[in-house]
One Martini backbone bead per residue (centre of mass of N, CA, C, O) as a GRO file, in nm:
protein
   74
    1MET     BB    1  -2.639  -5.859  -3.248
    2GLY     BB    2  -2.362  -5.787  -3.128
    3ILE     BB    3  -2.177  -5.623  -3.333
    4VAL     BB    4  -2.151  -5.263  -3.346
    5VAL     BB    5  -2.151  -4.998  -3.582
    6ASN     BB    6  -2.076  -4.636  -3.509
    7LEU     BB    7  -1.993  -4.455  -3.757
    8ASP     BB    8  -2.230  -4.254  -3.792
    9VAL     BB    9  -2.197  -4.119  -3.517
   10MET     BB   10  -1.903  -4.016  -3.551
   11MET     BB   11  -1.952  -3.854  -3.807
   12SER     BB   12  -2.154  -3.661  -3.680
   13LYS     BB   13  -1.973  -3.551  -3.449
   14ARG     BB   14  -1.743  -3.462  -3.680
   15LYS     BB   15  -1.861  -3.358  -3.943
   16ILE     BB   16  -1.846  -3.607  -4.164
   17SER     BB   17  -1.825  -3.739  -4.463
   18LEU     BB   18  -1.797  -4.007  -4.661
   19ASN     BB   19  -1.607  -3.876  -4.867
   20GLU     BB   20  -1.397  -3.763  -4.668
   21LEU     BB   21  -1.329  -4.029  -4.527
   22SER     BB   22  -1.237  -4.177  -4.777
   23ASP     BB   23  -0.998  -3.986  -4.837
   24ARG     BB   24  -0.847  -4.014  -4.559
   25VAL     BB   25  -0.839  -4.349  -4.559
   26GLY     BB   26  -0.870  -4.517  -4.841
   27ILE     BB   27  -1.177  -4.594  -4.880
   28THR     BB   28  -1.437  -4.699  -5.015
   29LEU     BB   29  -1.761  -4.614  -5.028
   30ALA     BB   30  -1.875  -4.899  -5.020
   31ASN     BB   31  -1.723  -4.997  -4.761
   32LEU     BB   32  -1.820  -4.771  -4.574
   33SER     BB   33  -2.121  -4.828  -4.607
   34ILE     BB   34  -2.116  -5.109  -4.486
   35LEU     BB   35  -2.022  -5.017  -4.210
   36LYS     BB   36  -2.237  -4.794  -4.149
   37ASN     BB   37  -2.483  -5.025  -4.200
   38ASN     BB   38  -2.406  -5.299  -4.055
   39LYS     BB   39  -2.287  -5.525  -4.297
   40ALA     BB   40  -2.037  -5.625  -4.178
   41LYS     BB   41  -1.820  -5.912  -4.109
   42ALA     BB   42  -1.549  -5.735  -4.121
   43ILE     BB   43  -1.231  -5.595  -3.982
   44ARG     BB   44  -0.949  -5.437  -4.000
   45PHE     BB   45  -0.718  -5.304  -3.797
   46SER     BB   46  -0.608  -5.097  -4.000
   47THR     BB   47  -0.883  -4.968  -4.056
   48LEU     BB   48  -0.953  -4.892  -3.767
   49GLU     BB   49  -0.710  -4.708  -3.727
   50LEU     BB   50  -0.779  -4.504  -3.951
   51LEU     BB   51  -1.053  -4.421  -3.837
   52CYS     BB   52  -0.950  -4.317  -3.564
   53GLU     BB   53  -0.767  -4.100  -3.680
   54ALA     BB   54  -0.980  -3.944  -3.855
   55LEU     BB   55  -1.190  -3.923  -3.586
   56ASP     BB   56  -1.063  -3.896  -3.312
   57CYS     BB   57  -1.071  -4.201  -3.175
   58ASN     BB   58  -1.192  -4.492  -3.045
   59VAL     BB   59  -1.290  -4.807  -3.079
   60CYS     BB   60  -1.537  -4.776  -2.874
   61ASP     BB   61  -1.674  -4.555  -3.068
   62ILE     BB   62  -1.733  -4.773  -3.306
   63LEU     BB   63  -1.752  -5.023  -3.118
   64ASP     BB   64  -2.005  -5.263  -3.016
   65TYR     BB   65  -2.192  -5.457  -2.766
   66GLU     BB   66  -2.475  -5.679  -2.808
   67ASN     BB   67  -2.688  -5.869  -2.635
   68ASN     BB   68  -2.917  -6.129  -2.721
   69GLU     BB   69  -2.992  -6.214  -2.458
   70ARG     BB   70  -3.258  -6.309  -2.258
   71THR     BB   71  -3.389  -6.233  -1.962
   72THR     BB   72  -3.528  -6.425  -1.700
   73GLU     BB   73  -3.774  -6.432  -1.472
   74LYS     BB   74  -3.865  -6.609  -1.158
   0.00000   0.00000   0.00000
């Protein structure tokens, strides 16, 4: 799967709605929704910084990496 965006998890932990986060960060609901639903192809560092500030978290709380490779046993 590669990079996974856990924005929905952090929003739930902070009890913040998409509308409120949009207002705090200054990002459209459509773009936040794309991030939240793991459909984004890229994210600017400045946007990531704003999200971390608004959610009082670290980058690693929002972004994660999942390896696609399957290990085979011999």
